[in-house]
C-alpha positions in Angstrom: 19.2 -63.7 -4.6 22.2 -61.6 -4.0 24.4 -64.2 -5.6 22.2 -64.3 -8.7 22.1 -60.5 -8.8 25.9 -60.3 -8.8 26.4 -63.2 -11.3 24.0 -61.5 -13.7 25.8 -58.2 -13.2 29.2 -59.8 -13.8 27.9 -61.4 -16.9 26.5 -58.1 -18.2 29.8 -56.3 -17.4 31.7 -59.0 -19.4 29.7 -58.1 -22.5 30.2 -54.4 -22.0 26.8 -53.7 -20.4 26.2 -52.0 -17.0 25.4 -54.2 -14.1 21.9 -54.4 -12.6 23.0 -52.2 -9.6 25.9 -50.0 -8.7 28.4 -52.8 -8.8 28.9 -56.6 -9.3 31.7 -58.8 -8.3 32.8 -62.4 -8.3 34.4 -61.8 -4.9 31.0 -60.9 -3.5 29.5 -64.1 -5.1 32.2 -66.2 -3.4 31.8 -64.5 0.0 28.0 -64.8 -0.2 28.1 -68.5 -1.0 30.6 -69.1 1.8 28.3 -67.3 4.3 25.2 -69.1 3.0 27.1 -72.4 3.4 28.1 -71.3 6.9 24.5 -70.6 7.8 23.3 -74.0 6.5 26.0 -75.9 8.3 25.8 -74.1 11.7 22.0 -73.6 12.2 21.0 -75.2 15.5 24.7 -76.4 16.0 27.1 -73.5 16.4 25.1 -70.5 17.5 28.0 -68.0 17.7 29.1 -68.8 14.2 25.5 -68.7 12.9 25.0 -65.3 14.6 28.3 -64.0 13.2 27.5 -65.0 9.6 24.0 -63.5 10.0 25.4 -60.3 11.3 27.9 -60.0 8.4 25.1 -60.5 5.9 23.0 -58.0 7.8 25.7 -55.4 7.5 25.9 -56.1 3.8 22.1 -55.6 3.5 22.3 -52.3 5.4 25.1 -51.0 3.2 23.2 -52.0 0.0 20.0 -50.3 1.3 21.9 -47.2 2.2 23.4 -47.0 -1.3 20.0 -47.7 -2.9 18.6 -44.6 -1.2 21.6 -42.3 -1.3 23.5 -43.4 -4.5 23.3 -41.5 -7.7 20.4 -42.7 -10.0 22.8 -43.4 -12.9 24.4 -46.3 -10.9 21.3 -48.4 -11.8 20.0 -49.1 -15.3 16.6 -47.9 -14.1 14.7 -47.0 -11.0 13.0 -50.4 -11.1 16.4 -52.1 -10.5 17.1 -49.8 -7.7 13.8 -50.6 -6.0 14.1 -54.3 -6.7 17.6 -54.4 -5.3 16.4 -52.7 -2.1 13.6 -55.2 -1.7 16.0 -58.1 -2.0 18.0 -56.6 0.9 14.8 -56.0 2.9 14.2 -59.7 2.6 17.7 -60.2 3.9 17.0 -58.0 6.9 13.8 -60.1 7.6 16.0 -63.2 7.6 18.2 -61.5 10.2 15.2 -60.8 12.3 14.0 -64.4 12.0 17.5 -65.7 12.9 17.6 -63.5 16.0 14.2 -64.8 17.0 15.4 -68.4 16.6 18.6 -67.8 18.6 16.7 -66.0 21.4 14.0 -68.6 21.6 16.4 -71.4 21.7 18.6 -69.8 24.4 15.5 -69.4 26.6 14.7 -73.2 26.2 18.3 -74.1 27.2 
């Protein structure tokens, strides 16, 4: 969802419109896709790399949530986009929680 959010934002910026959130970047799209690919390729294989990628994504979620609640309102086209962006990042944090649960439960089985 973050990749789509940034792609839409970059597209809007290219036609002179404001992005959906406080920023949008192709660099973020590339990084998010690389981390997503890392997650897919390392789940149940390379726990430390999976954990690292999940941790990096979690830091990104936390930064975005912080900005959503403390950033100036004019950084978003409307309050709806601010709330929706925050909810996307809450889903990311839920994913982090599930990843931690997976890693802990598998390490107990080993």
